[in-house]
C-alpha positions as CSV (number, residue, x, y, z in Angstrom):
1,M,73.0,-34.6,-40.4
2,K,72.8,-30.9,-39.7
3,R,69.5,-30.7,-41.5
4,I,68.1,-33.6,-39.5
5,A,69.3,-32.0,-36.3
6,L,67.6,-28.7,-37.1
7,I,64.4,-30.5,-37.9
8,A,64.5,-32.4,-34.7
9,T,65.2,-29.3,-32.7
10,A,62.3,-27.5,-34.3
11,L,60.0,-30.4,-33.6
12,F,61.1,-30.5,-30.0
13,V,60.5,-26.7,-29.6
14,T,57.0,-27.1,-31.2
15,I,56.1,-30.0,-29.0
16,A,57.4,-28.2,-25.8
17,S,55.5,-25.1,-26.6
18,A,52.3,-27.1,-27.2
19,V,52.8,-28.9,-23.9
20,A,53.5,-25.6,-22.0
21,G,50.4,-24.1,-23.6
22,Y,48.3,-27.0,-22.5
23,I,49.5,-26.8,-19.0
24,A,49.1,-23.0,-18.7
25,Y,45.6,-23.2,-20.1
26,F,44.2,-26.2,-18.3
27,R,46.4,-26.2,-15.2
28,P,47.3,-22.6,-14.5
29,A,48.3,-23.3,-10.9
30,F,51.1,-25.4,-12.1
31,I,52.6,-22.4,-14.0
32,F,51.5,-19.4,-11.9
33,G,51.1,-21.0,-8.5
34,A,48.0,-21.7,-6.5
35,P,45.7,-18.7,-5.9
36,E,45.4,-17.2,-2.5
37,I,42.4,-18.4,-0.5
38,E,40.3,-15.9,1.6
39,T,40.1,-17.4,5.1
40,T,38.1,-14.6,6.8
41,A,34.5,-15.6,7.5
42,V,32.3,-13.7,5.1
43,H,28.8,-13.9,3.8
44,G,28.3,-16.1,0.8
45,V,28.4,-14.8,-2.8
46,P,26.1,-16.2,-5.5
47,D,27.6,-18.7,-7.9
48,Y,25.7,-18.6,-11.2
49,N,28.0,-21.2,-12.9
50,V,25.8,-24.1,-12.0
51,K,25.1,-26.9,-14.5
52,E,21.6,-27.0,-15.7
53,N,20.1,-29.8,-13.6
54,H,17.2,-30.3,-11.2
55,H,18.8,-28.2,-8.5
56,A,19.4,-25.3,-10.9
57,Q,15.8,-25.4,-12.1
58,I,14.6,-25.2,-8.5
59,R,16.9,-22.2,-7.8
60,R,15.9,-20.5,-11.0
61,N,12.2,-20.9,-10.2
62,A,12.5,-19.6,-6.6
63,L,14.6,-16.7,-7.8
64,R,12.1,-15.8,-10.5
65,L,9.2,-15.9,-8.0
66,V,11.0,-13.5,-5.6
67,E,11.8,-11.1,-8.4
68,Q,8.1,-11.2,-9.3
69,L,7.2,-10.5,-5.7
70,G,9.4,-7.4,-5.7
71,A,7.7,-6.2,-8.9
72,V,4.2,-6.8,-7.4
73,Q,5.1,-4.9,-4.3
74,D,6.3,-2.0,-6.4
75,R,2.8,-2.0,-8.1
76,I,1.2,-1.9,-4.6
77,I,3.0,1.3,-3.6
78,R,1.8,2.9,-6.8
79,G,-1.9,2.3,-6.0
80,D,-2.6,-1.1,-7.6
81,R,-4.9,-2.7,-5.1
82,G,-5.3,-5.8,-7.4
83,A,-1.6,-6.5,-6.8
84,L,-2.4,-7.5,-3.2
85,T,-3.9,-10.7,-4.5
86,D,-0.9,-11.4,-6.6
87,Q,1.3,-10.7,-3.6
88,A,-0.5,-13.3,-1.5
89,R,-0.3,-15.9,-4.3
90,L,3.4,-15.3,-4.8
91,L,4.2,-15.6,-1.1
92,N,2.5,-19.0,-1.0
93,D,4.3,-20.1,-4.2
94,I,7.7,-19.0,-2.8
95,F,6.9,-20.8,0.5
96,R,6.3,-24.1,-1.3
97,A,9.4,-23.6,-3.5
98,V,11.7,-22.9,-0.5
99,R,10.2,-25.7,1.6
100,A,11.2,-28.1,-1.2
101,F,14.9,-27.2,-0.9
102,T,17.2,-30.1,-0.1
103,P,20.5,-29.9,1.8
104,D,22.3,-29.7,-1.5
105,D,20.0,-26.8,-2.6
106,W,20.9,-24.9,0.5
107,K,24.6,-25.1,-0.4
108,D,23.8,-22.8,-3.3
109,Y,24.0,-19.3,-2.0
110,V,21.5,-18.0,-4.5
111,N,18.9,-20.1,-2.7
112,V,20.0,-18.8,0.6
113,R,19.7,-15.2,-0.6
114,T,16.3,-15.9,-2.2
115,S,15.0,-17.3,1.1
116,L,16.3,-14.3,3.1
117,L,14.7,-11.8,0.7
118,Y,11.4,-13.8,0.8
119,V,11.3,-13.6,4.7
120,L,12.2,-9.9,4.7
121,S,9.4,-9.3,2.2
122,G,6.8,-10.7,4.5
123,G,7.3,-14.4,4.0
124,D,7.1,-17.3,6.6
125,A,10.2,-17.3,8.7
126,H,10.0,-21.0,9.4
127,V,11.5,-21.8,6.0
128,L,14.9,-20.7,7.4
129,K,15.0,-23.3,10.1
130,P,17.1,-25.8,8.0
131,I,19.9,-23.3,7.8
132,V,19.5,-21.7,11.2
133,N,19.6,-25.1,13.0
134,G,22.0,-26.8,10.6
135,A,25.7,-26.5,9.6
136,L,25.1,-25.6,5.9
137,L,26.3,-22.0,6.1
138,S,29.3,-20.1,7.2
139,K,29.1,-18.6,10.7
140,A,28.4,-15.1,9.3
141,D,25.5,-16.3,7.1
142,Q,24.0,-18.4,9.8
143,Q,24.0,-15.4,12.2
144,L,22.3,-13.3,9.4
145,A,19.7,-16.0,8.8
146,D,19.1,-16.4,12.6
147,G,18.7,-12.6,13.0
148,I,16.2,-12.4,10.1
149,M,14.2,-15.3,11.4
150,S,14.1,-13.8,14.9
151,F,13.0,-10.5,13.5
152,A,10.2,-12.0,11.5
153,E,9.1,-14.0,14.5
154,G,8.8,-10.8,16.6
155,Q,11.9,-11.3,18.8
156,P,13.4,-7.8,18.6
157,K,15.9,-8.1,21.4
158,K,17.5,-11.3,19.9
159,S,17.5,-10.0,16.3
160,R,19.0,-6.7,17.4
161,E,21.8,-8.5,19.1
162,L,22.4,-10.7,16.1
163,F,22.3,-7.8,13.7
164,E,24.7,-5.6,15.7
165,S,27.9,-7.1,14.3
166,I,26.7,-7.4,10.7
167,D,28.1,-4.9,8.3
168,P,25.5,-4.2,5.6
169,R,28.3,-3.7,3.1
170,S,29.3,-7.3,3.5
171,L,25.9,-8.5,2.3
172,D,24.8,-9.3,-1.2
173,V,23.6,-6.0,-2.8
174,S,20.0,-7.2,-3.1
175,L,19.9,-7.6,0.7
176,V,21.3,-4.3,1.8
177,G,18.0,-2.3,1.5
178,P,15.6,-4.8,3.0
179,F,18.2,-5.6,5.8
180,A,18.6,-1.9,6.6
181,L,14.8,-1.4,6.7
182,A,14.3,-4.3,9.0
183,R,17.1,-3.3,11.3
184,A,15.9,0.3,11.5
185,S,12.5,-0.8,12.8
186,L,14.3,-2.3,15.8
187,Y,15.5,1.2,16.9
188,I,12.3,3.3,16.2
189,G,11.2,4.7,19.5
190,D,14.4,3.8,21.3
191,D,17.2,5.2,19.2
192,N,15.5,7.3,16.6
193,E,18.8,8.9,15.4
194,R,20.2,5.5,14.5
195,A,16.9,4.5,13.0
196,I,17.0,7.5,10.7
197,T,20.5,6.6,9.5
198,L,19.4,3.1,8.7
199,L,16.3,4.3,6.9
200,D,18.4,6.6,4.8
201,D,20.6,3.6,3.9
202,A,17.5,1.6,2.9
203,R,16.2,4.4,0.6
204,L,19.6,4.9,-1.0
205,A,20.0,1.2,-1.7
206,C,16.6,0.7,-3.3
207,P,15.3,4.0,-4.8
208,H,11.8,4.2,-6.3
209,T,10.8,0.8,-4.8
210,A,8.6,-0.6,-2.1
211,I,11.7,-0.4,0.2
212,D,12.1,3.3,-0.5
213,E,8.4,3.9,0.2
214,A,8.4,2.0,3.4
215,A,11.6,3.7,4.7
216,A,10.4,7.2,3.8
217,R,7.0,6.5,5.4
218,R,8.7,5.6,8.7
219,E,11.4,8.3,8.6
220,I,9.3,11.4,8.0
221,P,7.5,11.3,11.5
222,L,10.9,10.6,13.2
223,L,12.4,13.7,11.5
224,I,9.5,15.9,12.6
225,N,9.7,14.7,16.1
226,A,13.4,15.3,16.1
227,G,12.9,18.9,15.0
228,S,14.4,18.3,11.5
229,T,11.3,19.8,10.0
230,E,13.1,21.1,6.9
231,R,14.3,17.6,5.9
232,A,10.9,16.2,6.8
233,M,9.1,18.6,4.5
234,M,11.4,17.9,1.6
235,L,10.9,14.1,2.1
236,T,7.1,14.5,2.5
237,T,6.8,16.5,-0.8
238,S,8.9,13.8,-2.5
239,Y,6.8,11.1,-1.1
240,V,3.5,12.6,-2.2
241,R,4.8,13.1,-5.7
242,E,6.1,9.5,-6.1
243,F,4.1,7.4,-3.6
244,G,1.0,9.5,-2.9
245,R,-1.2,6.8,-4.4
246,S,0.3,4.0,-2.4
247,I,-2.2,1.9,-0.5
248,Y,-0.1,2.6,2.6
249,A,0.0,6.4,2.1
250,W,-2.8,6.9,4.6
251,K,-0.5,5.7,7.3
252,L,2.1,8.4,6.5
253,F,-0.6,11.1,6.1
254,R,-1.9,10.2,9.6
255,Q,1.5,10.0,11.2
256,F,2.8,13.2,9.5
257,S,-0.3,15.1,10.6
258,E,0.0,13.9,14.2
259,A,3.7,14.9,14.3
260,A,3.4,18.2,12.4
261,A,0.4,19.4,14.5
262,K,2.7,19.3,17.6
263,R,5.3,21.5,16.1
264,P,4.5,25.3,16.7
265,E,6.9,26.3,13.9
266,L,4.6,24.5,11.4
267,D,1.4,26.3,12.5
268,S,1.0,28.4,9.4
269,A,-0.4,28.5,6.0
270,A,3.1,28.3,4.6
271,T,3.4,24.7,5.6
272,V,0.4,23.8,3.5
273,E,1.4,25.9,0.6
274,R,4.9,24.4,0.5
275,I,3.5,20.9,0.2
276,A,0.8,21.9,-2.3
277,G,3.4,23.9,-4.4
278,A,5.6,20.8,-4.8
279,V,2.7,18.5,-6.0
280,D,1.8,18.3,-9.6
281,G,-1.8,18.1,-10.9
282,E,-1.9,14.3,-11.0
283,N,-1.1,14.0,-7.3
284,L,-3.5,16.7,-6.0
285,Q,-6.1,14.1,-5.0
286,P,-3.8,12.1,-2.6
287,A,-2.4,15.5,-1.4
288,S,-6.0,16.5,-0.5
289,E,-6.2,13.4,1.8
290,L,-3.1,14.5,3.5
291,F,-4.4,18.0,4.0
292,A,-7.7,16.7,5.4
293,D,-5.8,14.6,8.0
294,L,-3.5,17.6,8.7
295,A,-6.5,19.9,9.3
296,G,-8.1,17.4,11.8
297,E,-4.9,16.9,13.8
298,A,-4.0,20.6,13.8
299,L,-7.5,21.3,15.1
300,M,-7.1,18.9,18.0
301,Q,-3.8,20.4,18.9
302,G,-5.1,24.0,18.8
303,R,-3.0,24.9,15.7
304,L,-5.8,26.9,14.2
305,Q,-3.8,28.6,11.5
306,L,-2.6,25.3,10.2
307,A,-6.1,23.8,10.5
308,K,-7.7,26.5,8.5
309,A,-5.1,26.6,5.8
310,A,-5.2,22.8,5.4
311,A,-9.0,22.7,5.3
312,N,-9.2,25.5,2.8
313,K,-6.7,23.8,0.6
314,V,-8.8,20.6,0.5
315,L,-11.9,22.7,-0.6
316,A,-9.8,24.4,-3.3
317,I,-8.7,21.1,-4.9
318,E,-11.2,20.1,-7.5
319,G,-10.1,16.4,-7.4
320,S,-10.6,16.0,-3.7
321,S,-13.0,13.3,-2.6
322,Q,-16.4,14.0,-1.1
323,A,-15.3,12.5,2.1
324,S,-12.3,14.8,2.3
325,R,-14.4,17.8,1.5
326,N,-16.9,17.0,4.2
327,K,-14.1,16.7,6.8
328,A,-12.6,19.9,5.5
329,R,-15.8,21.8,6.0
330,L,-16.2,20.5,9.5
331,Y,-12.6,21.2,10.5
332,L,-12.8,24.7,9.0
333,A,-16.0,25.5,10.9
334,A,-14.5,24.1,14.1
335,A,-11.3,26.2,13.7
336,E,-13.4,29.4,13.3
337,A,-15.7,28.6,16.2
338,P,-13.6,30.3,18.9
339,S,-13.4,33.6,16.8
340,D,-15.4,36.5,15.7
341,A,-16.6,34.2,12.8
342,A,-18.4,32.0,15.3
343,G,-21.8,32.8,13.7
344,N,-20.7,31.7,10.3
345,A,-19.1,28.6,11.8
346,L,-22.3,27.6,13.6
347,K,-24.3,28.0,10.3
348,A,-21.7,25.8,8.5
349,L,-21.9,23.2,11.3
350,D,-25.7,23.1,11.0
351,Q,-25.4,22.3,7.3
352,I,-23.2,19.3,7.9
353,A,-25.1,16.0,8.0
354,V,-24.1,14.5,11.4
355,D,-25.2,11.0,10.3
356,R,-22.4,11.0,7.7
357,L,-19.7,11.7,10.2
358,S,-17.4,9.3,12.0
359,E,-17.6,8.9,15.8
360,D,-14.6,11.1,16.2
361,D,-15.8,13.8,13.8
362,T,-19.2,13.8,15.5
363,E,-17.5,14.7,18.7
364,I,-15.6,17.5,17.0
365,S,-18.9,18.8,15.6
366,E,-20.5,18.8,19.1
367,V,-17.5,20.5,20.6
368,A,-17.3,23.1,17.9
369,G,-21.0,23.8,18.2
370,F,-20.7,24.3,21.9
371,I,-17.7,26.7,21.4
372,A,-19.5,28.7,18.7
373,K,-22.6,29.1,20.8
374,S,-20.5,30.2,23.8
375,V,-18.7,32.8,21.7
376,I,-22.0,34.1,20.3
377,G,-23.4,34.3,23.8
378,A,-20.3,36.0,25.1
379,G,-20.4,38.4,22.2
380,N,-23.7,40.0,23.1
381,G,-23.8,43.4,24.7
382,A,-20.6,45.2,25.5
383,S,-18.2,43.1,23.6
384,R,-20.3,43.3,20.4
385,N,-20.5,47.1,20.7
386,I,-16.7,47.3,21.1
387,A,-16.3,45.2,18.0
388,S,-18.2,47.8,16.0
389,R,-16.0,50.7,16.9
390,G,-13.3,50.0,14.3
391,A,-10.3,48.0,13.5
392,S,-8.2,49.4,16.4
393,K,-10.8,48.2,18.9
394,G,-11.6,45.0,17.0
395,A,-8.7,43.0,18.3
396,Q,-9.7,44.0,21.9
397,A,-13.2,42.8,21.3
398,I,-12.0,39.4,20.1
399,D,-9.8,39.1,23.1
400,V,-12.7,39.8,25.4
401,T,-14.8,37.3,23.5
402,K,-12.2,34.6,23.8
403,E,-11.7,35.3,27.5
404,A,-15.4,35.1,28.2
405,T,-15.7,31.9,26.2
406,A,-12.8,30.4,28.0
407,M,-14.4,31.2,31.4
408,K,-17.7,29.6,30.3
409,A,-15.9,26.5,29.0
410,S,-13.9,26.2,32.2
411,A,-17.0,26.3,34.3
412,A,-18.7,23.7,32.1
413,V,-15.8,21.3,32.1
414,D,-16.1,20.7,35.9
415,D,-19.2,18.7,35.3
416,A,-18.8,17.8,31.6
417,D,-17.6,14.7,29.9
418,E,-14.7,14.2,27.6
419,I,-16.2,16.3,24.8
420,L,-16.2,19.4,27.0
421,K,-12.6,18.7,28.0
422,K,-11.6,18.8,24.4
423,A,-13.5,22.1,24.0
424,D,-11.6,23.6,26.9
425,T,-8.3,22.6,25.3
426,M,-9.3,24.2,22.0
427,I,-10.4,27.4,23.6
428,A,-7.4,27.7,25.9
429,R,-5.0,27.3,22.9
430,S,-6.9,29.7,20.7
431,A,-6.7,32.4,23.4
432,R,-2.9,32.3,23.5
């Protein structure tokens, strides 16, 4: 009997252990208690544990297309113009894929995130209407979608209000950079300090991508205008090295030049040398385009040292385009027109084919020619004799020349058109 009792006891223990194991494995809440449920309204989190069915295939296809779009946009900011065609095709493909979403598809947050990324990447905002107008999302996600849709539709005031209470850290990691970039654009020109902070966030969230390029391109002029020229120069040299071949780089070059030409502390050859010194041989050609723009803007602002240095740098770069070299020759001659090198400047201007110049550069050529002729005329007689008496008297001769030139220009401006007004500005600045 003892033996039977022991066997029965062992069987009971074995069966009990098996049952307990089954319960613990398949129904853990029964053993460990129900898990705590987060009740705070938060943004959705992707759930990748979806059975392979029709909805999963739709999600996977849309997600794949958006990932391809990101890769194509990264090609664009590295100079691949052919990628623009691929971008247009992908935007259309994603539009069709998202428009096919059913209410059940919208319950999958991966689809929601994919759609938000698509709109922030330049897609049609109307695809978000089902979730903005419906009740498929949490309140937080609906507010985010509504803000992004308003932003894409050109409603800055509404989107700014909707974005105000959204913490970027609460978003899916793939949305942080695009969201920060979009939000920053709402403050540019109004609250530049906040815009700079958001642009920094965008760059840090998505380094070496199209988001990084777009954020840096917007941030650099803001830094210069704010007087943070040191940071701006560091970011500019970094941009030229990595994104100098971007098809959007010309926008930065133009905006950087306009902003830098207004800063007196940047009116020196050191500004040009700093950028040139940080650029490797492969990026000298795009850098030459930046220097050509810088020379032109510096000239118009009367920053003649900067204009000369930038123009000379373009001419010194073997890989610079013919268009950039033509501009550099013009800007260099124009910068030297209100000086004792006016004769050489006039000769250089005469050698430039006017029919190859843009309308703006044609005006510059006419203004520079007027100034050079005025200087040469003012330089005859006493002032020219003074200039020949040695270095100690040379500076005085130049001052006399500039003063006489300024007087001539001032008299002409009274009855002249816009060209002569520009000439007066240039002469007045060069005499300071």
